[in-house]
C-alpha positions as CSV (number, residue, x, y, z in Angstrom):
1,M,0.0,0.0,0.0
2,K,1.3,3.5,-0.9
3,I,0.3,6.5,1.1
4,V,0.7,10.2,0.4
5,I,0.3,12.4,3.4
6,D,-1.6,15.7,3.0
7,M,-0.2,19.0,4.2
8,S,-2.7,18.9,7.1
9,L,-0.6,16.2,8.8
10,S,3.0,16.3,9.9
11,P,5.9,14.8,7.9
12,E,6.6,12.9,11.2
13,W,4.1,10.4,9.9
14,V,6.4,9.2,7.1
15,P,8.9,7.1,9.1
16,V,6.0,5.8,11.3
17,L,4.1,4.4,8.4
18,E,7.2,3.2,6.7
19,R,8.2,1.3,9.8
20,H,4.9,-0.6,9.4
21,G,5.7,-1.5,5.8
22,W,3.8,1.1,3.8
23,E,5.5,3.2,1.1
24,T,4.9,6.7,2.3
25,L,5.5,10.3,1.0
26,H,4.6,13.6,2.5
27,W,3.1,16.0,-0.1
28,S,5.6,18.7,0.8
29,T,8.4,16.6,-0.8
30,I,6.7,16.0,-4.1
31,G,4.3,18.9,-4.8
32,D,3.3,22.5,-4.2
33,P,2.4,22.9,-0.5
34,R,-0.4,25.2,-1.6
35,A,-1.9,22.7,-4.0
36,E,-5.7,22.3,-3.9
37,D,-7.1,19.1,-2.4
38,S,-8.5,18.1,-5.8
39,F,-5.0,18.3,-7.3
40,I,-3.5,16.1,-4.6
41,M,-6.4,13.6,-5.0
42,D,-5.8,13.5,-8.8
43,W,-2.1,12.9,-8.2
44,A,-2.8,10.2,-5.7
45,R,-5.3,8.5,-8.1
46,T,-2.9,8.7,-11.1
47,N,0.1,7.4,-9.1
48,G,-1.7,4.6,-7.1
49,Y,-1.5,6.3,-3.7
50,I,-4.0,6.5,-0.9
51,A,-4.4,10.0,0.6
52,F,-4.0,10.4,4.4
53,T,-5.4,13.6,5.7
54,H,-7.0,15.5,8.6
55,D,-8.9,17.7,6.1
56,L,-12.6,16.9,5.7
57,D,-12.6,18.3,2.1
58,F,-11.2,15.0,0.8
59,G,-14.2,13.0,1.9
60,T,-16.5,15.8,0.6
61,L,-14.8,15.7,-2.8
62,L,-15.3,11.9,-3.0
63,A,-19.0,12.3,-2.2
64,L,-19.6,15.2,-4.5
65,T,-17.9,13.6,-7.5
66,G,-18.9,9.9,-6.9
67,A,-15.3,9.1,-7.6
68,L,-13.9,5.5,-7.4
69,G,-10.6,6.8,-6.0
70,P,-8.3,7.6,-4.6
71,S,-8.9,5.9,-1.3
72,V,-8.7,8.4,1.6
73,I,-7.8,7.8,5.3
74,Q,-9.2,10.7,7.3
75,V,-8.4,11.3,11.0
76,R,-10.9,13.1,13.1
77,T,-9.0,13.9,16.3
78,Q,-7.6,17.0,18.0
79,D,-4.2,15.4,18.5
80,I,-3.1,14.3,15.1
81,M,0.6,13.5,16.0
82,P,1.9,10.0,15.5
83,S,2.8,9.8,19.2
84,H,-0.9,9.9,20.0
85,L,-2.5,8.2,17.0
86,E,0.0,5.4,15.8
87,T,-1.5,2.7,18.1
88,I,-5.0,3.6,17.0
89,L,-4.4,4.1,13.3
90,V,-2.1,1.2,12.4
91,P,-4.5,-1.6,13.4
92,V,-7.3,0.2,11.5
93,L,-5.1,0.4,8.3
94,R,-4.3,-3.3,8.6
95,Q,-8.0,-4.2,9.1
96,Y,-9.1,-2.1,6.1
97,E,-6.1,-2.5,3.8
98,P,-7.9,-4.7,1.3
99,L,-10.7,-2.1,1.0
100,L,-8.3,0.8,0.8
101,E,-6.5,-0.9,-2.1
102,T,-9.7,-1.2,-4.1
103,G,-11.4,2.1,-3.1
104,A,-12.6,3.3,0.3
105,L,-12.9,6.3,2.7
106,V,-11.8,5.3,6.1
107,T,-12.5,7.7,9.0
108,V,-10.7,7.2,12.3
109,D,-11.0,8.8,15.7
110,E,-9.9,7.8,19.2
111,H,-12.9,5.5,19.8
112,K,-14.0,4.1,16.5
113,S,-13.4,3.8,12.8
114,R,-15.8,3.7,9.9
115,V,-15.3,2.6,6.3
116,R,-17.3,3.5,3.2
117,V,-16.6,1.7,0.0
118,L,-16.3,4.0,-3.1
119,P,-18.2,5.4,-4.8
120,I,-20.0,7.2,-2.0
């Protein structure tokens, strides 16, 4: 699974996700930090990446367009740092990895996760 991390999340996530076996890039290393969400999503879809974000716009774009991809992992917590979320997020990614690879929106908070298969 390949993951591109949106600007709304810290680059500190890159080594964390790589340690768990996922190829990971932070958007700041490959594109314009001011790029619109739709541009990042197009890049992710074209290059076979899943978007990881704290930004609600990614899910909204999926819903409005009825797109089949890219998959999106969306965290809905106040503390979005790996030191807080790693132990919550990694099991969720492992659980939903097959759906993420085919097209899904996975929303994660401290207490639960939800998956919606694309298109929404």
